[in-house]
Structures are given as C-alpha cells and as structure tokens.
PAVO-269045 format. One line per 10 residues: number of its first residue (from 0); their letters; for each residue z, x, y of C-alpha. Coordinates in nm, 3 decimals, decimal comma. Example, Ala and Ser with C-alpha at 12.3 -4.5 7.8 and 13.67 -1.06 7.14 Angstrom:
# PAVO-269045
0	AS	0,780 1,230 -0,450  0,714 1,367 -0,106
END
This chain:
# PAVO-269045
0	MIEAGQKAPD	-0,009 -0,006 -0,038  -0,128 0,131 0,335  0,248 0,234 0,543  0,338 0,309 0,898  0,150 0,613 1,066  -0,147 0,579 0,862  -0,508 0,461 0,989  -0,576 0,111 0,928  -0,869 0,070 0,696  -1,216 0,072 0,769
10	VTILTMRGDE	-1,273 -0,302 0,694  -1,422 -0,607 0,904  -1,213 -0,902 0,860  -1,389 -1,224 0,954  -1,155 -1,523 1,054  -1,204 -1,881 1,024  -1,285 -1,898 1,381  -1,583 -1,677 1,354  -1,389 -1,352 1,491  -1,517 -1,091 1,358
20	IRADAPGMPL	-1,225 -0,771 1,399  -1,230 -0,418 1,283  -0,884 -0,306 1,147  -0,951 0,016 1,200  -1,053 -0,017 1,620  -0,899 -0,375 1,673  -0,939 -0,345 2,043  -0,577 -0,505 2,113  -0,254 -0,510 1,888  -0,311 -0,692 1,552
30	VLYFYPKDDT	-0,055 -0,866 1,307  -0,244 -0,874 0,997  -0,028 -1,069 0,725  -0,125 -1,124 0,366  -0,002 -1,402 0,166  -0,031 -1,554 -0,190  -0,170 -1,905 -0,160  -0,269 -2,170 0,107  -0,033 -2,489 0,074  0,255 -2,348 -0,120
40	PGCTTEAKDF	0,629 -2,327 0,051  0,661 -2,007 0,137  0,313 -1,980 0,269  0,300 -2,308 0,463  0,638 -2,197 0,620  0,507 -1,846 0,704  0,171 -1,989 0,871  0,394 -2,264 1,061  0,628 -1,977 1,174  0,302 -1,823 1,317
50	SDHLASFEEA	0,169 -2,115 1,464  0,473 -2,186 1,619  0,499 -1,870 1,795  0,150 -1,764 1,822  0,157 -1,829 2,246  0,438 -1,560 2,241  0,210 -1,305 2,047  -0,072 -1,380 2,250  0,164 -1,338 2,588  0,290 -1,025 2,421
60	GARVVGVSRD	-0,111 -0,907 2,401  -0,128 -0,918 2,009  -0,393 -1,111 1,777  -0,246 -1,260 1,483  -0,436 -1,319 1,137  -0,318 -1,450 0,812  -0,524 -1,346 0,515  -0,499 -1,437 0,119  -0,769 -1,494 -0,156  -0,810 -1,882 -0,105
70	SEAKHQKFID	-1,159 -1,963 0,007  -1,266 -2,088 0,341  -1,255 -2,436 0,230  -0,901 -2,415 0,099  -0,795 -2,255 0,435  -0,979 -2,533 0,636  -0,796 -2,797 0,428  -0,472 -2,609 0,495  -0,541 -2,591 0,874  -0,585 -2,935 0,883
80	KHDLSVSLAS	-0,316 -3,038 0,664  -0,050 -2,828 0,872  -0,211 -2,851 1,207  -0,196 -2,470 1,207  -0,330 -2,277 1,509  -0,305 -1,928 1,344  -0,622 -1,769 1,272  -0,666 -1,710 0,903  -0,954 -1,502 0,718  -1,084 -1,590 0,335
90	DEKGKISDAF	-1,045 -1,243 0,154  -1,243 -1,399 -0,200  -1,343 -1,079 -0,311  -1,051 -0,871 -0,223  -1,195 -0,611 0,003  -0,957 -0,647 0,258  -0,627 -0,694 0,037  -0,761 -0,377 -0,201  -0,803 -0,168 0,101  -0,448 -0,235 0,204
100	GTWGLKKFMG	-0,312 -0,232 -0,129  -0,135 -0,561 -0,108  -0,329 -0,666 -0,474  -0,109 -0,587 -0,724  0,155 -0,659 -1,001  0,388 -0,919 -0,976  0,639 -1,081 -1,187  0,739 -1,438 -1,196  0,988 -1,642 -1,440  0,957 -1,352 -1,736
110	REFMGMIRST	0,540 -1,292 -1,688  0,319 -1,041 -1,524  0,038 -1,088 -1,337  -0,192 -0,997 -1,048  -0,164 -1,147 -0,745  -0,112 -1,095 -0,341  0,221 -0,935 -0,223  0,340 -1,081 0,085  0,281 -0,822 0,352  0,264 -0,777 0,690
120	FLIDREGMVV	0,104 -0,500 0,910  0,109 -0,457 1,273  -0,177 -0,214 1,402  -0,193 -0,097 1,725  -0,544 -0,129 1,962  -0,666 0,239 1,806  -0,616 0,107 1,457  -0,315 0,320 1,370  -0,067 0,102 1,160  0,262 0,100 1,354
130	RAWPKVKVKG	0,485 -0,119 1,143  0,484 -0,217 0,772  0,669 -0,490 0,613  0,570 -0,490 0,250  0,753 -0,741 0,049  0,855 -1,003 0,299  1,055 -1,257 0,265  0,967 -1,531 0,495  1,291 -1,636 0,671  1,313 -1,467 1,005
140	HVEEVLEAVK	1,020 -1,239 0,948  0,805 -1,372 1,250  1,056 -1,326 1,469  1,094 -0,986 1,365  0,712 -0,894 1,412  0,748 -1,057 1,727  0,987 -0,817 1,837  0,804 -0,518 1,715  0,472 -0,617 1,902  0,684 -0,658 2,224
150	AL	0,823 -0,310 2,158  0,477 -0,198 2,180
END
C-alpha cells in the first residue's frame, strides 16, 4: 500500500461527474478514499459523512473522491438513493486500487477473500502523499481527514 512520503501513482481517475484527475499531479489537494461496496452500512456512512463535510473540504481547497470497484450504474443508484454530493469513481478493472495497493486479502467470519481495504490518502497539489490512513474505521474518520487538509 502507498504510504505517506511517496509520490502518488501515475493513474487517471475519472469521476462520475466527468472530471479527470491525475493522482500524481492533481493540481489541488486531493482526498482519495477507497471503500469496499456501494450501499453497505459502513460505506454508506462514510459517503454521507464526506458529503456532509464536502463544503468544508472545498473551503480548505481540497477535492474529495471515493473509489470502489462498483460499476458506474451502481454508483449512480448509490448517489441517488442517499443524495450524495461527494464525487465517486468506478474502478471496475482495478487499475486505481491496484496502483494504490488497496485491493488485498481480507478476513471476515472465518473466511479469507480478496477485497477493497478501506483506506484514505491525502495527496498534495504536486502529487505527494502527505497522509495515509490504512484500514480506516469510519466513525470520526472524515473529521480527522478534514483537520489534515486544513493543516496543509
């Protein structure tokens, strides 16, 4: 997994809004959060929290994008159902999550499987990862990320 102090991978993120963002040269601070699956309890809470705080991130000069391997159609249903304002990006082929190292072995109820590891990265305008949160716990996470953005 990518760590703080490393250059962000050379990948382009296409959001549902049609924005193309290069992770290694975003032009403005970028909060990139990876989550397992649309419309599951933890992922819904996280997306709603980022949406609720989106204006504060924007006031601090940062862009926020959530990434999962769900399709654009599933993302749109998720956005519509929960009235989300945060940008989402589909990574069906795994190029972005593989580059960041967020796709890996997980354990749940005694079984092991490959899946998205809930992680967040704060990337500065030059493409350096200034903070990384591996294995995120949702409660209080968005507020912690916002404080890190404000500290840039």
